[in-house]
N, C-alpha and C positions, 0 to 999 in steps of 0.2 A: 648144435645149430648146423644146418646144412645150407650151403650157398651154391647158386648156379651162376657161373661167370659166362656171359655171352660176349665173346671177344674173338676176332679173327686174326689179330696180330699175335704170332707165337711168343714173341718176347714179352709183350705186355701181359698176355694171359699167364705165362709162366711166373712172372713177378707177382701178379695178383694172387695166384694160387699159393705161392710160398708165404705171402703175408697173411693170408686168411688162415692157412693151416697152422702157422705159428701162433695165431690168435685163438686157436681151438676150434675152428670151423671144419666141418667135412665139406670138401669142395669138388664140384664137377664143372667141366668147361666144355662149351660148344662154340663152334666157329660160324654156324649158319642159323637162320631162323627156323628152318625145318628141323634141324637137330635139337635146337632148344625147345621147340614145341613138343617134340617126342619125349624129351627128358621130363618136361613139366607134366606130361600126361601119364607118366609111370612112376614118378617119385615125388614125395611131399617135401618140397624145398621150403625153407623158412624165409629166404630172401634171394633176390636176383640182382646182379650187377649187369647192366645192359648197355652195350655199345650201340650207336645209331647206324653207322654205315657198315652194313654187312654184305657179303658176296651175293646173297640171294634177295636182298631187299633192305628196307628200313626197319630199324629196331622199334620205332614207334608203331609199326604195324603189328608187331608181336605184342607190344604193350596194350594196344587197343583190343586185340583178340583176347588177351588175358582178362582185361577188365570187363569183358562181356560175359565171362563165366559166372556161375553161381558163387555167392559168398560162402566162406567156410562155416560149416555148421558143426556144433559139438559132436564129436564121434564120427564125423563124415569121412567116408572112404573115397569119395569121388574126387578126381583130379582133372585139371589144376583148379586152384581157388583164386577168385578174382581179387581177394584182399591181401595177397602176398605183397610185402613191401618191395619196391623196385627203386634202385639207385641208377640213374642214367649217368654214364661216364663217357665223355666224348671230347673231341678237340673243338667242337663248335661252341665258341664262346660268346656269340652274339646275344644280346638281351632277348631278341625275338625267338632265338632258338631255345633259350632257357624257359621262356614263357610257354612256348609250344610244348616242350617236354613236360613241364609241370601240369599244364592244363590238359594234357593227354592222359594223365593218371599216374605220373611218376611221383614218388614220395620225396625225392631229393635229386639234385643235379650237381655233378662235379665235373670240372673241366680238366682235361689232360694237358700237360702232365700234372699229377697231383701227388701229395705226400701220402704215403701209406697210412700213417697214423691218423691223418685227417679222414681218410676214407673209412677206417675202422670206427672212428668216433661217430661219423655220420650213420654207419650201419647200426651202431648201438642205439643211437637216438631214434632211428626208424623202428627198431625192434621194441624199444620202450613204448613208443606211441602205439604200435600194433598190439602190444600186450596191455594197454590201458594204464601204463605206469608213467609217473612223472619223475620219480626218484631214480638216481643212477644206480642205487643198490637195491637188492631184493632182500626183504626181511621176512623171516618165518619163525615166530617164537623167538628163541635166543640165537637163531641162525642168521648171519648176515653175509650175503654173497655180493661181491663187487665184480661185475663182468669186465670192467675196464682194467682193473688191477689184477684180475685173476686171483683174488684172495677170498678166503672163507674164514669166518669167525664163528665159533660155537661157544656161547656163554663168555664172550670176550677173549677167548683163546684162539690163536691162529691154528688152523688145521691144514696140513699139506695134502693136496690132492694131485693125482696124475692128470694129464691132459684129458683123457677120455672120461675119467671119473668126474672132472669138473664139468665137462660138456654134458654128461648124463644128468648130473645134479641140476644144472641150469635148465635143461629140457624139461625135467619133471617139475621143477618149481614154477616155471612159466606156464605149464599146462594145468597146474593144480586147480581143482581136485580131479581132473579128468584122468581116466585110466588109459595108459598108453600101452599098446601091445609090444611084444618083443620085436616084431618086425618094424614097427614104427620107430622104436628106439634105435634099432640097427640103422635105419635110413637116416636118422638124425646125426649119427655118430660116424658113419662110414660112407665114403663116396664110391662111385663105380670103380671096380678094380682093386679096392683096398682089401688087404688080407683080413679075414674075419673068421675067428674060431666059432664053432657052433654054440659054445657056452659063454661067449664073451660078455654078453649083457648080464648073465647070472654072476659072473666073476666080479664085474664092476659094481653090481648091486651089493654083493657080499662085502666088498671093500668099503663102500660108502657106509653101510650099516656098522661095520666095525669101527670106522673112524668117527662117525657122527651120531651113532645110536640106533638101536634096532627099531625104535618107534617112528623114525622119520619117514621111511619108505614102506608102504604097505603092498602086499601081494594079493591080487585077485586070481586065485588058482585057475589056470586055463585061459585067462584073459590078458593079464598084464600087471603093470605096476603103477602106483600113484602116490602122490604126497597129499595127505588130507588137508583140508582147509585149516583146521586147528590141530596142532600136534598135541597129544596127551602130555600132561605134566610129567617130566621125568623125575623119578625118585632118586 
């Protein structure tokens, strides 16, 4: 999962990035509306955390511009997408401010200062709704993944995954059965400036198959990887 933090206060932005990365997100941060729009236009973010008072204008203007874009279509490569979940985070705590933010297209609204764990829970709820899920866990055959607890069970047995392995598995499961290209997976796992080996995705896929079974993740040669809707019964 890749998150865009639009926040001009360096201290708050740093704290948000640390909390999100610890929770397994790839994170990028922008301090202005112009920089945020440029980032949205070139990278496929999964969620945005948006401050309202920014040096070059109002965060609601960025939100309105985003919501005017076309909705995400399966396999679409156009950016940005109007249906990306957005969490407003601001010190404006008036009821009218919250109503305005939600009616402008925000998926949720949280008032500063806030607890990092509450923020992460709100993001998980937003992403569940965006993915059409109501359950807090993702089930696929005998595989059960809990995004909140960062746990994976295979046939009732706990499986230990590294941070990037967990993020990759979550990305593929949430997109199933869509085929995701290597570049799309890299974008989901790594933010701007993060070190990335040329074969990082292949290595993570290899580790997931070794830990969870070869049948879980399929390869479409020259295109990418996907998790089928129904996993073949393992012998």
